[in-house]
LUMLUM-15965 format. One line per 10 residues: their letters; for each residue x, y, z of N, C-alpha, C, O. Coordinates in nm, 3 decimals. Example, Ala and Ser with C-alpha at 12.3 -4.5 7.8 and 13.67 -1.06 7.14 Angstrom:
2
as> 1.319 -0.569 0.780 1.230 -0.450 0.780 1.320 -0.330 0.780 1.424 -0.332 0.846 ~ 1.285 -0.225 0.708 1.367 -0.106 0.714 1.290 0.003 0.787 1.341 0.114 0.804
This chain:
103
mfhpkpalwl> -7.062 -6.389 -2.748 -6.964 -6.285 -2.760 -7.036 -6.153 -2.789 -7.127 -6.148 -2.872 ~ -6.993 -6.044 -2.719 -7.058 -5.915 -2.733 -6.991 -5.835 -2.844 -6.869 -5.817 -2.843 ~ -7.069 -5.786 -2.940 -7.021 -5.700 -3.048 -7.096 -5.568 -3.039 -7.216 -5.562 -3.067 ~ -7.023 -5.458 -3.001 -7.092 -5.330 -2.992 -7.134 -5.283 -3.131 -7.063 -5.302 -3.230 ~ -7.249 -5.222 -3.136 -7.301 -5.176 -3.263 -7.251 -5.034 -3.289 -7.256 -4.951 -3.198 ~ -7.204 -5.004 -3.408 -7.154 -4.869 -3.438 -7.261 -4.761 -3.418 -7.229 -4.648 -3.381 ~ -7.387 -4.795 -3.444 -7.493 -4.696 -3.428 -7.508 -4.656 -3.281 -7.536 -4.540 -3.251 ~ -7.488 -4.752 -3.191 -7.497 -4.723 -3.047 -7.385 -4.629 -3.006 -7.409 -4.532 -2.934 ~ -7.264 -4.656 -3.051 -7.150 -4.570 -3.018 -7.171 -4.429 -3.075 -7.140 -4.331 -3.008 ~ -7.222 -4.420 -3.195 -7.247 -4.291 -3.258 -7.351 -4.212 -3.178 -7.337 -4.091 -3.161
aliassmcaa> -7.453 -4.279 -3.130 -7.556 -4.213 -3.051 -7.501 -4.164 -2.917 -7.536 -4.055 -2.873 ~ -7.417 -4.244 -2.853 -7.357 -4.204 -2.726 -7.265 -4.082 -2.744 -7.268 -3.989 -2.663 ~ -7.186 -4.082 -2.848 -7.095 -3.970 -2.873 -7.174 -3.843 -2.905 -7.142 -3.736 -2.855 ~ -7.276 -3.856 -2.987 -7.357 -3.740 -3.025 -7.429 -3.682 -2.904 -7.437 -3.560 -2.891 ~ -7.480 -3.766 -2.816 -7.552 -3.715 -2.700 -7.456 -3.647 -2.602 -7.491 -3.546 -2.540 ~ -7.335 -3.699 -2.588 -7.239 -3.635 -2.498 -7.195 -3.500 -2.554 -7.169 -3.406 -2.479 ~ -7.185 -3.490 -2.686 -7.149 -3.362 -2.748 -7.260 -3.260 -2.730 -7.234 -3.142 -2.705 ~ -7.383 -3.304 -2.742 -7.496 -3.214 -2.722 -7.500 -3.162 -2.579 -7.528 -3.045 -2.555 ~ -7.472 -3.249 -2.484 -7.472 -3.209 -2.343 -7.362 -3.106 -2.318 -7.382 -3.011 -2.242 ~ -7.248 -3.123 -2.381 -7.138 -3.028 -2.363 -7.172 -2.893 -2.423 -7.139 -2.789 -2.366
vmaqqaqppg> -7.237 -2.894 -2.539 -7.273 -2.768 -2.605 -7.379 -2.695 -2.524 -7.374 -2.573 -2.511 ~ -7.475 -2.768 -2.469 -7.582 -2.706 -2.393 -7.531 -2.653 -2.259 -7.592 -2.561 -2.203 ~ -7.423 -2.708 -2.207 -7.370 -2.664 -2.079 -7.304 -2.527 -2.089 -7.292 -2.457 -1.989 ~ -7.263 -2.488 -2.208 -7.202 -2.357 -2.227 -7.308 -2.249 -2.215 -7.422 -2.267 -2.259 ~ -7.270 -2.139 -2.155 -7.365 -2.030 -2.137 -7.344 -1.926 -2.246 -7.230 -1.889 -2.277 ~ -7.451 -1.882 -2.303 -7.444 -1.778 -2.406 -7.441 -1.642 -2.338 -7.511 -1.621 -2.239 ~ -7.361 -1.549 -2.390 -7.353 -1.415 -2.336 -7.445 -1.324 -2.416 -7.451 -1.332 -2.539 ~ -7.513 -1.239 -2.347 -7.598 -1.144 -2.420 -7.508 -1.046 -2.498 -7.397 -1.016 -2.455 ~ -7.557 -0.997 -2.612 -7.475 -0.905 -2.689 -7.447 -0.777 -2.612 -7.534 -0.723 -2.544 ~ -7.324 -0.729 -2.622 -7.284 -0.606 -2.555 -7.241 -0.627 -2.410 -7.200 -0.531 -2.344
aspasapapy> -7.249 -0.748 -2.360 -7.209 -0.774 -2.222 -7.057 -0.781 -2.215 -6.992 -0.834 -2.305 ~ -7.002 -0.730 -2.108 -6.857 -0.730 -2.088 -6.826 -0.816 -1.966 -6.837 -0.768 -1.853 ~ -6.788 -0.941 -1.986 -6.761 -1.027 -1.871 -6.631 -0.986 -1.801 -6.543 -0.925 -1.861 ~ -6.622 -1.021 -1.675 -6.502 -0.988 -1.598 -6.382 -1.067 -1.648 -6.268 -1.023 -1.632 ~ -6.407 -1.180 -1.708 -6.296 -1.263 -1.758 -6.279 -1.245 -1.908 -6.266 -1.342 -1.982 ~ -6.279 -1.120 -1.952 -6.260 -1.093 -2.094 -6.118 -1.131 -2.134 -6.025 -1.112 -2.055 ~ -6.099 -1.184 -2.252 -5.965 -1.225 -2.293 -5.872 -1.104 -2.300 -5.911 -0.995 -2.342 ~ -5.748 -1.126 -2.259 -5.647 -1.020 -2.261 -5.608 -0.990 -2.405 -5.612 -1.080 -2.490 ~ -5.571 -0.867 -2.435 -5.529 -0.837 -2.572 -5.403 -0.916 -2.607 -5.322 -0.947 -2.520 ~ -5.389 -0.946 -2.733 -5.275 -1.027 -2.780 -5.146 -0.949 -2.761 -5.137 -0.831 -2.793
rsafegyqpf> -5.046 -1.018 -2.710 -4.913 -0.958 -2.694 -4.811 -1.063 -2.734 -4.807 -1.172 -2.676 ~ -4.731 -1.032 -2.832 -4.634 -1.127 -2.885 -4.521 -1.150 -2.785 -4.481 -1.058 -2.713 ~ -4.472 -1.271 -2.781 -4.358 -1.304 -2.696 -4.230 -1.240 -2.749 -4.134 -1.223 -2.674 ~ -4.229 -1.204 -2.874 -4.110 -1.144 -2.933 -4.112 -0.991 -2.928 -4.024 -0.926 -2.983 ~ -4.211 -0.935 -2.862 -4.220 -0.790 -2.850 -4.099 -0.741 -2.770 -4.075 -0.788 -2.659 ~ -4.026 -0.647 -2.824 -3.909 -0.593 -2.755 -3.784 -0.679 -2.773 -3.683 -0.653 -2.708 ~ -3.789 -0.779 -2.859 -3.674 -0.867 -2.881 -3.560 -0.790 -2.945 -3.580 -0.715 -3.040 ~ -3.441 -0.810 -2.892 -3.322 -0.750 -2.951 -3.229 -0.863 -2.993 -3.191 -0.945 -2.911 ~ -3.192 -0.867 -3.120 -3.104 -0.975 -3.165 -2.966 -0.964 -3.100 -2.926 -0.857 -3.054 ~ -2.896 -1.074 -3.096 -2.763 -1.081 -3.036 -2.668 -0.988 -3.109 -2.662 -0.987 -3.232
aeeklapwke> -2.595 -0.910 -3.033 -2.494 -0.822 -3.090 -2.361 -0.856 -3.024 -2.347 -0.846 -2.902 ~ -2.266 -0.896 -3.102 -2.137 -0.937 -3.047 -2.061 -0.814 -2.999 -2.049 -0.715 -3.071 ~ -2.010 -0.821 -2.876 -1.935 -0.709 -2.820 -1.790 -0.718 -2.863 -1.736 -0.826 -2.885 ~ -1.728 -0.602 -2.875 -1.587 -0.597 -2.912 -1.506 -0.636 -2.790 -1.524 -0.578 -2.682 ~ -1.418 -0.733 -2.805 -1.335 -0.778 -2.694 -1.209 -0.695 -2.686 -1.151 -0.657 -2.788 ~ -1.166 -0.666 -2.564 -1.042 -0.593 -2.543 -0.927 -0.693 -2.544 -0.947 -0.810 -2.509 ~ -0.808 -0.651 -2.584 -0.693 -0.742 -2.580 -0.667 -0.787 -2.436 -0.684 -0.709 -2.342 ~ -0.627 -0.911 -2.417 -0.613 -0.966 -2.283 -0.507 -0.896 -2.202 -0.523 -0.883 -2.081 ~ -0.399 -0.851 -2.263 -0.294 -0.780 -2.188 -0.350 -0.650 -2.130 -0.321 -0.614 -2.016 ~ -0.430 -0.580 -2.210 -0.491 -0.454 -2.164 -0.586 -0.482 -2.047 -0.590 -0.407 -1.950
sndtvgkvgg> -0.664 -0.590 -2.057 -0.757 -0.626 -1.949 -0.680 -0.660 -1.822 -0.720 -0.618 -1.713 ~ -0.571 -0.735 -1.834 -0.491 -0.771 -1.717 -0.430 -0.646 -1.652 -0.426 -0.635 -1.530 ~ -0.382 -0.552 -1.734 -0.325 -0.428 -1.679 -0.431 -0.348 -1.605 -0.403 -0.291 -1.499 ~ -0.553 -0.344 -1.659 -0.663 -0.271 -1.594 -0.694 -0.332 -1.458 -0.713 -0.260 -1.360 ~ -0.700 -0.464 -1.450 -0.728 -0.533 -1.323 -0.616 -0.504 -1.224 -0.642 -0.484 -1.106 ~ -0.492 -0.503 -1.271 -0.378 -0.473 -1.184 -0.385 -0.331 -1.128 -0.352 -0.309 -1.012 ~ -0.427 -0.236 -1.211 -0.437 -0.096 -1.166 -0.548 -0.080 -1.062 -0.534 -0.001 -0.969 ~ -0.656 -0.154 -1.079 -0.770 -0.144 -0.988 -0.734 -0.202 -0.851 -0.785 -0.155 -0.749 ~ -0.649 -0.301 -0.848 -0.612 -0.362 -0.721 -0.620 -0.513 -0.723 -0.611 -0.577 -0.619 ~ -0.637 -0.571 -0.840 -0.639 -0.717 -0.853 -0.769 -0.777 -0.803 -0.871 -0.710 -0.789
wrayareage> -0.762 -0.906 -0.775 -0.882 -0.979 -0.736 -0.934 -0.933 -0.601 -1.053 -0.944 -0.573 ~ -0.845 -0.881 -0.515 -0.888 -0.837 -0.382 -0.986 -0.719 -0.393 -1.080 -0.708 -0.313 ~ -0.964 -0.631 -0.491 -1.055 -0.518 -0.509 -1.195 -0.566 -0.548 -1.295 -0.514 -0.500 ~ -1.200 -0.667 -0.635 -1.330 -0.722 -0.675 -1.397 -0.794 -0.559 -1.519 -0.786 -0.543 ~ -1.319 -0.864 -0.476 -1.375 -0.933 -0.360 -1.428 -0.832 -0.259 -1.534 -0.853 -0.199 ~ -1.354 -0.723 -0.240 -1.398 -0.618 -0.145 -1.528 -0.555 -0.196 -1.618 -0.526 -0.118 ~ -1.535 -0.533 -0.327 -1.655 -0.476 -0.390 -1.776 -0.566 -0.368 -1.885 -0.519 -0.336 ~ -1.756 -0.696 -0.384 -1.866 -0.791 -0.367 -1.907 -0.802 -0.220 -2.024 -0.823 -0.190 ~ -1.811 -0.786 -0.129 -1.840 -0.800 0.013 -1.904 -0.678 0.075 -1.959 -0.687 0.185 ~ -1.899 -0.563 0.007 -1.959 -0.442 0.063 -2.109 -0.453 0.080 -2.164 -0.400 0.176
gaakpappsa> -2.175 -0.523 -0.011 -2.321 -0.537 -0.004 -2.363 -0.650 0.089 -2.480 -0.656 0.129 ~ -2.270 -0.739 0.123 -2.305 -0.854 0.206 -2.309 -0.815 0.354 -2.244 -0.719 0.396 ~ -2.386 -0.889 0.430 -2.395 -0.865 0.574 -2.264 -0.905 0.641 -2.198 -1.000 0.598 ~ -2.227 -0.834 0.745 -2.105 -0.865 0.818 -2.128 -0.993 0.899 -2.235 -1.011 0.957 ~ -2.028 -1.081 0.903 -2.045 -1.204 0.982 -2.045 -1.171 1.131 -1.979 -1.077 1.175 ~ -2.119 -1.249 1.207 -2.127 -1.229 1.352 -1.993 -1.266 1.415 -1.926 -1.357 1.368 ~ -1.954 -1.196 1.521 -1.828 -1.230 1.587 -1.839 -1.370 1.647 -1.948 -1.415 1.683 ~ -1.726 -1.439 1.656 -1.733 -1.576 1.710 -1.782 -1.574 1.853 -1.740 -1.491 1.934 ~ -1.871 -1.667 1.885 -1.928 -1.673 2.020 -1.836 -1.755 2.109 -1.745 -1.824 2.063 ~ -1.862 -1.746 2.238 -1.783 -1.822 2.334 -1.810 -1.971 2.313 -1.919 -2.009 2.272
psatpapssg> -1.710 -2.056 2.339 -1.731 -2.200 2.320 -1.845 -2.250 2.408 -1.863 -2.204 2.521 ~ -1.919 -2.344 2.355 -2.035 -2.396 2.429 -1.988 -2.484 2.543 -1.878 -2.539 2.540 ~ -2.072 -2.498 2.644 -2.039 -2.577 2.763 -2.045 -2.725 2.734 -1.978 -2.804 2.800 ~ -2.125 -2.765 2.634 -2.135 -2.908 2.604 -2.019 -2.949 2.514 -1.991 -2.882 2.414 ~ -1.953 -3.057 2.547 -1.838 -3.099 2.465 -1.886 -3.156 2.331 -2.000 -3.200 2.317 ~ -1.796 -3.155 2.236 -1.827 -3.212 2.105 -1.844 -3.361 2.121 -1.782 -3.420 2.209 ~ -1.927 -3.426 2.038 -1.952 -3.569 2.053 -1.826 -3.654 2.045 -1.821 -3.761 2.107 ~ -1.727 -3.611 1.972 -1.608 -3.695 1.956 -1.500 -3.667 2.061 -1.395 -3.730 2.058 ~ -1.524 -3.572 2.153 -1.420 -3.533 2.247 -1.391 -3.642 2.351 -1.282 -3.642 2.407 ~ -1.481 -3.731 2.377 -1.459 -3.836 2.476 -1.393 -3.961 2.419 -1.359 -4.052 2.494
hkh> -1.374 -3.968 2.291 -1.315 -4.085 2.229 -1.165 -4.085 2.244 -1.101 -3.980 2.238 ~ -1.109 -4.201 2.262 -0.964 -4.214 2.270 -0.913 -4.267 2.139 -0.971 -4.360 2.082 ~ -0.807 -4.210 2.091 -0.753 -4.254 1.963 -0.624 -4.326 1.981 -0.564 -4.370 1.882
């Protein structure tokens, strides 16, 4: 039965660590590498806490929508930026797959 010796494992780990340390390149003092670390910038920079907005009474909101023109005005507003649909083309010469079936 094979029993690994702790000294052998310790030597293997130590040698692999030495190889990793030696593989790193030292920078000369005053050198400015192209991959210099970026300055620290917090993720919370510019954070604004939640501020609850004052809600208008629902009757007032409904009256405002009615004065504007209802849901159609909002739909027209949304459709102004959208591309116009192409006019319907002439029917194709090939029949639909189900046109030959008898019911």
